[in-house]
Backbone as a printed PyTorch tensor [residue, N CA C, xyz], in Angstrom:
tensor([[[238.7900,  -3.1460,  -8.9590],
         [239.7430,  -2.4800,  -8.9700],
         [240.9330,  -2.4920,  -9.9720]],

        [[241.3630,  -1.3870, -10.2900],
         [242.0000,  -1.2040, -11.8840],
         [243.1090,  -2.0300, -11.2030]],

        [[243.6760,  -2.5890, -13.5260],
         [245.3360,  -2.9070, -12.7650],
         [246.3150,  -2.1240, -12.3790]],

        [[246.2090,  -0.7310, -12.2090],
         [246.5310,   0.2830, -11.1790],
         [246.6010,   0.3030, -10.5330]],

        [[245.1350,  -0.0280,  -9.8060],
         [245.3830,   0.2850,  -8.5640],
         [245.7190,  -1.6170,  -7.6340]],

        [[245.4400,  -2.7150,  -8.3410],
         [246.3860,  -4.1600,  -8.0160],
         [247.7290,  -3.9660,  -7.7620]],

        [[248.0550,  -3.3170,  -8.4500],
         [249.8170,  -3.4280,  -8.9640],
         [250.2660,  -2.9440,  -7.9830]],

        [[249.0820,  -1.6150,  -7.6770],
         [249.8270,  -0.4310,  -5.8070],
         [249.7900,  -1.3910,  -5.0110]],

        [[248.8700,  -1.6190,  -5.5110],
         [248.8350,  -2.9320,  -3.7020],
         [249.6180,  -3.6080,  -3.2740]],

        [[250.1590,  -5.0750,  -4.8640],
         [250.7040,  -5.4120,  -4.8010],
         [252.4850,  -4.9220,  -4.0970]],

        [[252.5800,  -3.9650,  -4.6750],
         [253.8190,  -2.7050,  -4.5960],
         [253.7290,  -2.8360,  -3.1760]],

        [[252.3370,  -2.9220,  -2.4900],
         [253.0800,  -2.0740,  -1.0230],
         [253.1110,  -3.6360,  -0.2850]],

        [[251.7750,  -4.6970,  -0.5380],
         [252.4640,  -5.6630,  -0.0780],
         [253.5560,  -6.5190,  -0.1610]],

        [[254.2000,  -6.1730,  -1.3250],
         [256.0000,  -6.5670,  -1.5890],
         [256.5950,  -5.0100,  -0.1580]],

        [[256.9960,  -4.4850,   0.0650],
         [257.6210,  -2.9250,   0.9900],
         [257.7800,  -2.8860,  -0.4280]],

        [[257.3840,  -3.0480,  -1.7450],
         [258.3790,  -2.1580,  -2.6710],
         [257.6150,  -1.0540,  -2.7410]],

        [[257.5870,   0.0490,  -1.7910],
         [256.4710,   1.8580,  -1.5530],
         [258.7170,   2.2570,  -1.5110]],

        [[258.7630,   3.9120,  -1.8680],
         [259.4740,   4.6340,  -1.8170],
         [258.9260,   5.5560,  -0.1220]],

        [[258.9980,   5.8300,   0.3210],
         [258.7000,   6.3540,   2.0880],
         [259.1510,   7.3200,   1.7570]],

        [[258.8590,   8.4350,   2.2490],
         [259.4690,   9.8570,   2.3070],
         [258.7360,  10.1180,   4.3260]],

        [[260.1360,  11.6320,   4.9550],
         [259.7840,  11.2680,   6.1480],
         [260.6110,  11.8960,   6.9570]],

        [[260.1400,  12.7570,   8.2880],
         [261.5740,  13.7920,   9.0090],
         [261.1530,  12.5230,  10.1370]],

        [[262.4320,  12.3620,  10.1050],
         [263.2650,  11.8630,  11.7540],
         [264.3480,  12.7030,  12.6540]],

        [[264.2220,  12.6330,  13.2590],
         [265.3320,  12.1170,  14.7680],
         [266.0960,  10.9340,  15.1030]],

        [[267.5360,  11.6640,  14.2020],
         [268.7910,  10.7970,  14.1210],
         [269.3370,  10.6930,  15.3070]],

        [[270.0240,   9.7550,  16.0560],
         [270.3080,   9.8910,  17.3240],
         [272.1110,   9.9370,  17.6370]],

        [[272.5910,  10.8420,  18.3020],
         [274.0950,  10.4850,  17.6330],
         [274.0900,   9.5800,  18.0140]],

        [[276.2540,   8.6850,  17.6750],
         [277.1100,   7.9420,  18.7020],
         [276.8210,   7.1520,  19.6410]],

        [[276.9050,   8.0650,  20.7280],
         [276.9550,   7.1230,  22.5230],
         [274.7360,   7.4530,  22.9170]],

        [[274.2430,   8.3390,  21.9720],
         [272.7610,   8.1440,  22.5440],
         [272.5680,   6.3160,  21.4430]],

        [[273.1970,   6.2280,  20.6660],
         [272.8140,   5.2280,  19.4260],
         [273.0950,   4.0550,  20.4660]],

        [[274.3920,   3.9560,  21.1070],
         [275.1500,   2.8340,  21.6590],
         [274.0520,   2.2170,  23.1740]],

        [[274.0000,   4.0150,  23.5350],
         [273.1100,   2.7980,  24.4820],
         [271.1280,   2.2770,  24.0570]],

        [[271.3770,   3.0400,  22.8200],
         [269.9270,   2.3460,  22.5520],
         [270.5340,   0.8420,  22.8960]],

        [[271.3700,   0.8440,  21.6510],
         [272.0510,  -0.5780,  20.6590],
         [272.4990,  -1.5560,  22.4280]],

        [[272.1910,  -1.2400,  23.5630],
         [272.6930,  -2.0330,  25.2050],
         [271.0200,  -2.0800,  25.9460]],

        [[269.7450,  -0.8890,  25.2060],
         [268.6470,  -1.2560,  26.3000],
         [267.9730,  -2.5710,  25.4430]],

        [[268.3740,  -2.8280,  24.0780],
         [267.9960,  -3.1280,  23.2190],
         [268.1170,  -5.1730,  23.9040]],

        [[269.7160,  -4.7640,  23.7430],
         [270.4090,  -6.3310,  24.1730],
         [269.4180,  -6.2180,  25.7320]],

        [[270.1400,  -5.7390,  25.9080],
         [268.9860,  -6.1300,  27.6320],
         [267.1030,  -6.6690,  27.5590]],

        [[266.3930,  -6.4830,  26.5120],
         [265.1160,  -5.8910,  26.3160],
         [265.6990,  -7.6210,  25.8880]],

        [[266.2620,  -8.1980,  24.5280],
         [266.4580,  -9.4730,  24.3230],
         [266.4260, -10.6120,  25.4240]],

        [[267.8250,  -9.7700,  26.0190],
         [268.4480, -10.9830,  27.3950],
         [267.3060, -11.4580,  28.1730]],

        [[266.4070, -11.0410,  28.3970],
         [265.1000, -10.5520,  29.7570],
         [264.2120, -11.4280,  28.9020]],

        [[264.2870, -11.1420,  27.9400],
         [262.5990, -11.3070,  27.3750],
         [262.6510, -12.4390,  26.1870]],

        [[263.5880, -12.5230,  25.6840],
         [264.2510, -13.5690,  24.5520],
         [263.0190, -13.0700,  24.0210]],

        [[262.4940, -12.8060,  22.8410],
         [261.9280, -12.6120,  21.8540],
         [262.4310, -13.6660,  20.5760]],

        [[261.3250, -13.3630,  19.9000],
         [261.8750, -13.5970,  18.0970],
         [261.2660, -12.7560,  17.6350]],

        [[261.9060, -12.5070,  17.0460],
         [261.8080, -11.6200,  15.4870],
         [262.6190, -10.7530,  15.0550]],

        [[262.6660, -10.2920,  13.7840],
         [263.2680,  -8.5550,  13.0670],
         [264.0740,  -7.5770,  14.0240]],

        [[265.8480,  -7.6830,  14.6040],
         [265.7870,  -6.8390,  15.7730],
         [266.1130,  -5.6620,  14.5600]],

        [[266.3010,  -3.9550,  14.9690],
         [266.6500,  -3.2840,  14.1810],
         [268.1860,  -3.2680,  14.3540]],

        [[268.6330,  -3.2980,  13.0310],
         [270.3940,  -2.5540,  13.7120],
         [270.4400,  -1.3360,  14.1430]],

        [[271.4580,  -1.4080,  14.7630],
         [271.8990,   0.5270,  15.9010],
         [271.4740,   1.6800,  14.9560]],

        [[271.6910,   0.8780,  13.2520],
         [272.6300,   2.1780,  12.2860],
         [271.4640,   2.7640,  11.9010]],

        [[270.5930,   1.9390,  11.7740],
         [268.3200,   2.0110,  11.5660],
         [267.5040,   2.8930,  12.6430]],

        [[268.5810,   3.4500,  13.3600],
         [267.8680,   3.3540,  14.7350],
         [266.9960,   5.0040,  14.9500]],

        [[265.6850,   5.9940,  15.2210],
         [265.5210,   6.4700,  14.3070],
         [264.2560,   7.4270,  15.3280]],

        [[263.6810,   8.0770,  15.1980],
         [262.3120,   8.6520,  15.3390],
         [261.3890,   9.8210,  14.4620]],

        [[260.5730,   8.4100,  13.9380],
         [259.3800,   9.7520,  13.1060],
         [258.7870,  10.4990,  13.3800]],

        [[259.0450,  11.7780,  12.8200],
         [258.3020,  13.3880,  13.6990],
         [257.6020,  13.0980,  12.4970]],

        [[257.3550,  12.6990,  11.6500],
         [256.6410,  13.4090,  10.7830],
         [256.9710,  12.2020,   9.3270]],

        [[255.2740,  11.2010,   8.8070],
         [255.5500,  10.7390,   8.3150],
         [255.7930,  11.2330,   6.7240]],

        [[255.8260,  11.4740,   5.2330],
         [255.0280,  11.8110,   4.4810],
         [253.9990,  11.4440,   3.3320]],

        [[254.4070,  10.0760,   3.2400],
         [253.9820,   9.1840,   2.3000],
         [254.9520,   8.0050,   1.3310]],

        [[254.1530,   7.3460,   1.2580],
         [254.6240,   5.8740,   0.5470],
         [254.3940,   6.0710,  -0.7920]],

        [[254.8440,   5.6610,  -1.7070],
         [254.6960,   6.4080,  -3.2920],
         [255.4640,   4.6420,  -3.4260]],

        [[255.4690,   4.6440,  -5.4040],
         [255.8740,   3.5790,  -5.8960],
         [257.3570,   4.3380,  -6.5910]],

        [[257.3390,   5.6850,  -6.8790],
         [258.9000,   6.0620,  -6.5100],
         [259.0980,   7.1810,  -5.9440]],

        [[260.4350,   7.6490,  -5.7430],
         [259.8970,   9.2540,  -5.0030],
         [259.4890,  10.2010,  -5.6690]],

        [[258.6840,  10.8740,  -4.8760],
         [257.9780,  11.9080,  -5.2950],
         [259.2490,  13.2080,  -5.4900]],

        [[260.0230,  13.5130,  -5.5700],
         [260.5290,  14.6020,  -6.2750],
         [259.9050,  15.9340,  -5.8750]],

        [[259.0060,  16.2140,  -6.2790],
         [257.7930,  17.8350,  -6.2440],
         [257.6420,  17.2670,  -4.8900]],

        [[257.3490,  16.2180,  -3.1490],
         [257.1900,  16.4350,  -2.4260],
         [258.2890,  16.0050,  -1.0280]],

        [[259.5210,  16.3930,  -1.9310],
         [261.1480,  15.9880,  -1.2970],
         [261.2900,  17.8770,  -1.1740]],

        [[261.0080,  18.5220,  -2.5470],
         [261.1700,  19.8040,  -2.7240],
         [260.3720,  20.2890,  -2.3980]],

        [[259.0660,  19.8940,  -1.4100],
         [258.1820,  21.1290,  -0.9540],
         [258.5280,  20.5000,   1.4070]],

        [[259.1830,  19.4060,   1.1990],
         [259.3150,  18.8470,   2.7290],
         [261.1300,  19.5400,   2.5540]],

        [[261.5600,  19.6570,   1.6050],
         [263.5260,  20.5470,   2.1580],
         [262.9940,  22.1270,   2.6200]],

        [[261.6950,  22.5090,   1.1560],
         [261.2460,  23.7640,   1.8890],
         [260.7280,  24.5790,   3.0700]],

        [[260.1010,  23.1040,   3.8620],
         [259.2220,  23.9560,   5.5890],
         [260.5450,  23.7730,   5.8220]],

        [[261.6450,  22.2270,   5.5570],
         [262.7240,  21.9680,   6.8410],
         [262.5080,  23.3240,   7.1190]],

        [[263.1790,  23.9490,   5.6370],
         [264.2450,  25.7700,   6.0820],
         [263.3660,  26.3550,   6.4670]],

        [[262.3350,  26.1690,   7.0150],
         [261.1180,  27.1930,   8.0630],
         [260.9970,  27.3940,   9.0470]],

        [[262.0770,  25.4260,   9.6070],
         [261.2570,  25.5560,  10.7510],
         [262.6780,  26.3780,  11.7050]],

        [[261.6800,  27.1710,  13.0650],
         [262.8690,  27.7080,  13.8550],
         [263.2240,  26.8440,  15.0710]],

        [[264.1750,  26.3220,  15.8290],
         [263.6630,  26.0890,  17.5000],
         [264.9380,  25.9230,  17.6300]],

        [[264.9400,  25.5380,  19.3890],
         [266.5250,  24.9530,  19.9470],
         [266.8950,  24.3490,  20.0340]],

        [[267.9930,  23.8930,  20.4510],
         [268.2510,  22.3490,  20.3210],
         [267.7860,  22.2780,  21.6390]],

        [[267.0360,  20.4100,  22.1020],
         [266.6340,  19.9630,  23.6190],
         [267.0810,  18.7960,  23.8770]],

        [[266.6150,  18.5960,  25.0300],
         [267.1370,  17.3810,  25.0000],
         [265.9400,  16.5090,  25.7580]],

        [[265.7430,  15.1360,  25.0160],
         [264.6290,  13.9090,  25.1380],
         [265.8170,  13.4180,  25.9920]],

        [[264.8800,  12.3420,  26.5560],
         [265.4820,  11.2860,  27.0980],
         [264.5230,   9.9930,  27.0530]],

        [[264.4630,   8.7640,  27.0580],
         [264.3850,   7.5830,  26.6620],
         [263.8080,   6.4370,  28.0010]],

        [[263.1110,   6.0790,  28.5970],
         [263.6310,   5.5230,  29.9440],
         [262.4890,   4.7160,  29.8570]],

        [[261.6370,   3.9040,  29.3330],
         [261.1620,   2.9860,  29.4160],
         [260.6120,   2.4920,  27.7540]],

        [[260.0930,   0.7990,  27.8410],
         [259.7660,   0.0120,  26.4450],
         [259.1650,   0.0150,  26.7060]],

        [[257.6580,  -0.9270,  25.6340],
         [257.0590,  -1.5620,  25.6950],
         [256.6150,  -1.4980,  24.0310]],

        [[255.6540,  -2.2360,  23.9180],
         [255.2790,  -2.2060,  22.5470],
         [253.4040,  -1.9030,  22.2210]],

        [[253.6280,  -2.0460,  20.9230],
         [252.3350,  -1.5500,  20.3450],
         [251.5950,  -2.5040,  20.6510]],

        [[249.9170,  -3.2460,  19.7540],
         [248.9880,  -4.2360,  19.7560],
         [249.1580,  -4.2390,  18.4310]],

        [[249.2420,  -5.6210,  18.5400],
         [249.3560,  -6.2920,  16.7570],
         [249.7270,  -7.5370,  17.0370]],

        [[249.7280,  -8.3820,  16.2110],
         [249.7090,  -9.6740,  17.2650],
         [251.3490, -10.2020,  16.3260]],

        [[251.3650,  -9.2990,  15.4530],
         [253.3420,  -9.0390,  15.6100],
         [253.6790,  -7.4090,  15.9950]],

        [[253.4990,  -7.5740,  17.6130],
         [253.7880,  -5.9010,  17.8930],
         [255.4790,  -5.5710,  18.0310]],

        [[255.3570,  -4.9400,  17.4460],
         [256.9330,  -4.7340,  17.1690],
         [258.0810,  -3.7310,  18.6350]],

        [[258.5180,  -3.8120,  19.0720],
         [258.9550,  -3.4840,  20.6670],
         [259.8100,  -2.3120,  20.3590]],

        [[259.7920,  -1.3820,  21.4070],
         [260.1760,  -0.1160,  20.8470],
         [260.6280,   0.8550,  22.1770]],

        [[261.3690,   2.3760,  22.5040],
         [262.1400,   2.6790,  23.3770],
         [260.6350,   3.3200,  23.5200]],

        [[260.7340,   4.2840,  25.1190],
         [259.4510,   5.0420,  24.1700],
         [260.7400,   6.3010,  25.1890]],

        [[259.2790,   7.5650,  25.8780],
         [259.5620,   8.6130,  26.5600],
         [258.6400,   8.6140,  27.5420]],

        [[258.3490,   8.0380,  29.3570],
         [257.4470,   8.0250,  30.0080],
         [256.5090,   9.6090,  29.8140]],

        [[258.0080,  10.9010,  29.8560],
         [257.4770,  11.8120,  30.4300],
         [257.1690,  13.3390,  28.2960]],

        [[255.9880,  13.2530,  28.8640],
         [255.8800,  14.3790,  27.8470],
         [257.0510,  15.0380,  27.4230]],

        [[258.0510,  15.3920,  26.0480],
         [258.8390,  16.4250,  26.0150],
         [258.0740,  17.8570,  24.6620]],

        [[258.0910,  18.6880,  25.4900],
         [256.9940,  19.5240,  25.3750],
         [257.7580,  20.0990,  23.6790]],

        [[260.0860,  20.6720,  24.1560],
         [259.5630,  20.7030,  22.9580],
         [260.3810,  20.7870,  21.4840]],

        [[260.0640,  18.8240,  22.1040],
         [259.3390,  17.8910,  20.6180],
         [258.6770,  17.6760,  20.1490]],

        [[257.3250,  18.0060,  20.6530],
         [256.3660,  17.7710,  20.2270],
         [255.7340,  19.6270,  19.5520]],

        [[256.3980,  20.0920,  20.2650],
         [256.6800,  21.6430,  19.6220],
         [257.1430,  21.4710,  17.6680]],

        [[258.5330,  20.8060,  17.6780],
         [258.8940,  20.3790,  16.6170],
         [258.1290,  20.0730,  15.5990]],

        [[257.5450,  18.8700,  16.4390],
         [256.3070,  18.4690,  15.2690],
         [255.1800,  19.0440,  14.9610]],

        [[254.6890,  19.7140,  15.7300],
         [253.5900,  20.4240,  15.5090],
         [254.0840,  22.0130,  14.2830]],

        [[255.4880,  22.0360,  14.4420],
         [255.8840,  23.2290,  14.0260],
         [256.0450,  22.5910,  11.5040]],

        [[256.9990,  21.1010,  12.0450],
         [257.0200,  20.8660,  10.9890],
         [255.5490,  20.7330,  11.0630]],

        [[254.5790,  19.9370,  10.9330],
         [253.4220,  19.8780,  10.2090],
         [252.6130,  21.6590,   9.6740]],

        [[252.5090,  23.0270,  10.2440],
         [252.2310,  23.7920,   9.9240],
         [253.1980,  23.8820,   8.9070]],

        [[254.6860,  23.8590,   8.6430],
         [255.2000,  24.5520,   6.9930],
         [255.3860,  23.6360,   6.2960]],

        [[254.7450,  21.9170,   6.5620],
         [254.2560,  21.4420,   5.3160],
         [253.7340,  21.6880,   4.9960]],

        [[251.8880,  22.6030,   5.7060],
         [251.0280,  22.8080,   5.3360],
         [251.2780,  24.5800,   3.6970]],

        [[252.1800,  24.5950,   5.5340],
         [252.1470,  26.6750,   4.3820],
         [252.9630,  26.2800,   3.4900]],

        [[253.9990,  24.3190,   2.8770],
         [254.1380,  24.3560,   1.3090],
         [253.3300,  23.6460,   0.0980]],

        [[251.3790,  23.6570,   0.8770],
         [250.4940,  23.0580,  -0.2960],
         [250.6780,  21.0640,   0.3190]],

        [[251.6170,  21.1750,   1.2490],
         [251.2700,  18.9580,   1.4450],
         [250.9510,  19.5570,   3.2620]],

        [[250.9960,  18.4020,   2.7020],
         [249.6390,  17.7470,   4.0060],
         [251.0060,  16.5320,   4.7650]],

        [[250.9120,  15.5950,   6.0900],
         [251.2840,  14.7240,   6.1920],
         [250.3340,  13.8150,   6.5930]],

        [[250.8740,  12.2810,   6.3230],
         [250.1530,  11.4110,   7.1110],
         [250.7600,  10.6280,   8.1660]],

        [[250.6310,  11.6100,   9.5510],
         [250.8160,  11.1790,  11.0770],
         [249.5530,  11.2430,  11.7960]],

        [[248.8020,  12.0480,  11.5810],
         [247.4490,  11.3020,  12.2280],
         [246.6960,  12.6270,  13.1350]],

        [[246.5770,  13.1090,  14.3880],
         [246.2250,  13.2570,  15.5660],
         [247.6160,  13.5400,  16.5840]],

        [[247.8540,  12.3880,  17.1060],
         [248.4950,  11.8680,  17.5010],
         [250.1130,  11.7600,  17.4130]],

        [[251.3590,  11.9160,  18.0500],
         [252.2000,  11.3930,  18.1240],
         [253.1760,  11.2380,  19.7700]],

        [[252.9580,   9.2580,  19.0280],
         [253.8040,   9.1380,  20.0280],
         [255.4440,   8.9750,  19.8060]],

        [[256.5200,   9.7060,  20.1370],
         [257.6440,   9.0860,  20.4160],
         [258.4340,   7.8430,  20.7000]],

        [[258.9500,   7.4940,  19.7140],
         [259.5300,   6.0430,  20.3180],
         [260.8850,   5.6780,  18.5740]],

        [[261.4470,   5.1990,  19.7540],
         [262.6930,   4.5500,  18.9330],
         [261.8790,   2.4080,  18.3000]],

        [[261.4320,   2.2140,  17.4430],
         [261.6230,   0.9250,  16.9460],
         [263.1500,  -0.4220,  17.3460]],

        [[262.6080,  -1.1460,  17.7890],
         [264.3180,  -2.1700,  18.1050],
         [263.6130,  -3.4700,  17.9330]],

        [[262.5340,  -3.8270,  17.8480],
         [262.6650,  -4.8960,  17.2000],
         [261.0390,  -4.9750,  16.5930]],

        [[260.9530,  -5.7380,  15.3560],
         [259.5680,  -5.8660,  14.0490],
         [259.5600,  -6.9890,  14.8600]],

        [[258.0700,  -7.1450,  14.0460],
         [257.3710,  -8.7840,  13.7080],
         [257.7660,  -9.5910,  15.0190]],

        [[257.1820,  -9.3780,  16.3140],
         [258.1960,  -9.8030,  17.6920],
         [256.5770, -10.6470,  17.6010]],

        [[257.4290, -12.2380,  18.1690],
         [256.1200, -12.9970,  18.4500],
         [255.5840, -13.2750,  19.8570]],

        [[255.6920, -12.1190,  20.1400],
         [255.0730, -12.0120,  21.5090],
         [254.3480,  -9.8990,  22.1590]],

        [[253.4140,  -9.9650,  23.1150],
         [253.6830,  -8.6530,  23.3370],
         [254.8500,  -7.4340,  24.2560]],

        [[255.4820,  -6.6760,  23.8930],
         [256.2800,  -6.5520,  25.3220],
         [255.5590,  -5.6070,  26.8620]],

        [[255.5540,  -6.0330,  28.2390],
         [254.7790,  -5.3790,  29.1120],
         [255.4350,  -4.4450,  29.2730]],

        [[255.0780,  -3.2550,  29.5630],
         [256.5070,  -2.5400,  30.0610],
         [256.9330,  -1.8890,  30.8480]],

        [[258.0550,  -1.2030,  30.7480],
         [259.3780,  -1.6910,  31.9240],
         [260.2250,  -0.8310,  31.5650]],

        [[260.7640,  -0.0600,  32.1630],
         [261.5580,   0.8430,  33.4140],
         [263.0890,  -0.0480,  32.0640]],

        [[263.4740,   1.2520,  31.5170],
         [265.1890,   0.8210,  30.9450],
         [265.8060,   1.9390,  31.9670]],

        [[267.2620,   2.0760,  32.0840],
         [268.4780,   2.8990,  32.3610],
         [267.5180,   3.7350,  31.0210]],

        [[267.5880,   4.9730,  31.5460],
         [267.4040,   5.9860,  31.3720],
         [268.4550,   6.7940,  30.3830]],

        [[267.9310,   7.1610,  28.9090],
         [268.9800,   7.9120,  27.8900],
         [268.8120,   8.5160,  27.6190]],

        [[269.1770,   9.7750,  27.9920],
         [269.2830,  11.3850,  28.0120],
         [270.2030,  12.2680,  26.2580]],

        [[269.6040,  12.1560,  25.7620],
         [269.4600,  12.2260,  24.0260],
         [269.8030,  13.8990,  23.5930]],

        [[270.6740,  14.7440,  23.1430],
         [270.9980,  15.9850,  23.1110],
         [270.4350,  16.3000,  20.9060]],

        [[268.9620,  16.8520,  20.7180],
         [268.7020,  16.2180,  19.4180],
         [268.9710,  18.0140,  19.2700]],

        [[269.9270,  17.7020,  17.8810],
         [270.8680,  18.9490,  17.4450],
         [270.0360,  19.2840,  16.2720]],

        [[269.9670,  18.1820,  15.4320],
         [269.3660,  18.5810,  14.1640],
         [267.5320,  17.5410,  14.0340]],

        [[267.7390,  17.2790,  13.4880],
         [265.9530,  17.0710,  11.9440],
         [266.5470,  16.7140,  10.9110]],

        [[265.9340,  16.0840,  10.7800],
         [266.4960,  15.1860,   8.9350],
         [265.4720,  14.4900,   7.8540]],

        [[266.0890,  14.3380,   6.8240],
         [264.2860,  14.3070,   6.0550],
         [264.8940,  12.9700,   5.4970]],

        [[264.3240,  12.3150,   5.8780],
         [264.5470,  10.3110,   4.7340],
         [263.7050,   9.9570,   3.7770]],

        [[264.6380,   8.7830,   3.1090],
         [264.1740,   8.0290,   2.1120],
         [264.0310,   6.2580,   2.1840]],

        [[263.1340,   6.4220,   2.8320],
         [263.1200,   4.9140,   3.3300],
         [262.9800,   3.7640,   1.0760]],

        [[263.9850,   3.5310,   0.8940],
         [264.3320,   3.2460,  -0.4390],
         [264.0960,   1.2210,   0.1380]],

        [[263.3520,   0.9100,  -1.5100],
         [262.5660,  -0.3040,  -1.5070],
         [263.6520,  -1.2420,  -1.9790]],

        [[263.8460,  -2.6820,  -1.2060],
         [263.7490,  -3.6750,  -1.3330],
         [264.1740,  -4.6280,  -0.1490]],

        [[264.7020,  -5.7290,  -0.2010],
         [264.9720,  -6.7590,   0.9730],
         [265.5950,  -6.4300,   1.8080]],

        [[266.5560,  -5.8770,   1.7390],
         [266.3970,  -4.7970,   2.8610],
         [267.0900,  -3.2540,   3.1820]],

        [[265.2020,  -2.7900,   3.6070],
         [264.9670,  -1.6830,   3.5040],
         [266.3550,  -0.4650,   4.0080]],

        [[266.8950,   0.8470,   3.3830],
         [267.5120,   1.3010,   3.4330],
         [266.5500,   2.6600,   3.3630]],

        [[267.5120,   3.8240,   4.0500],
         [267.7060,   4.4980,   5.0050],
         [268.9790,   5.6720,   3.6410]],

        [[267.9530,   6.7370,   2.9010],
         [268.4660,   6.9920,   2.4950],
         [269.0110,   8.6480,   3.5730]],

        [[269.7140,   9.9410,   3.5790],
         [269.3120,  10.5150,   4.1770],
         [268.9610,  12.2370,   2.7590]],

        [[267.9730,  12.7820,   3.0080],
         [268.4240,  13.7050,   1.8920],
         [268.7230,  14.5980,   2.1510]],

        [[268.4090,  15.3810,   3.1470],
         [268.6350,  16.7550,   4.0860],
         [268.8830,  17.2180,   5.3750]],

        [[269.3830,  17.2290,   5.6550],
         [269.4200,  17.6530,   7.6020],
         [269.6510,  19.1680,   7.9510]],

        [[268.8240,  19.5150,   9.1130],
         [268.3480,  21.0520,   9.7750],
         [268.8780,  20.6440,  10.7210]],

        [[269.7860,  21.9250,  11.5140],
         [270.0310,  22.2270,  12.9440],
         [269.3100,  22.9090,  13.1850]],

        [[268.7240,  22.7130,  14.4880],
         [268.3050,  23.7040,  15.4020],
         [268.6020,  24.6190,  16.4970]]])
């Protein structure tokens, strides 16, 4: 491994990477309902982990990558791609909770029924990024979710929650800045 590769690997291990992604940001009413659902999960299952602040709740639409510094050229391509997306606003319903696999699994709120408009938005962003000569690292599967707890000490069995209906009116380009407490910065927002 070269010194540069070792330094990059070390930075990734310390969480010192700038991350860029498209996201859906809940409105205040949805955020309050998501916070209530998280509080219910905490009271019902009493996990140990790091609870996510409601201000950081989001659905990642497309992860665009991470680097040791913000890639301004990628930001420009992403903004151009976002401007090319044309869709109507739509409703999204979160009605269940579970965890992803892992030794310290994240707990998430999920949609039991797939949302066709959400998947169409996800696909449209991918096509627009390809049209701008960029790619995303989201893979072939898209599992819409809101992370409410990171590094849980136990998995969460799938369970129903009171449905949270959120009318999605826009999407955003987000920059996750490095630091002890990761901070999200909205770089742009596009209406549906």
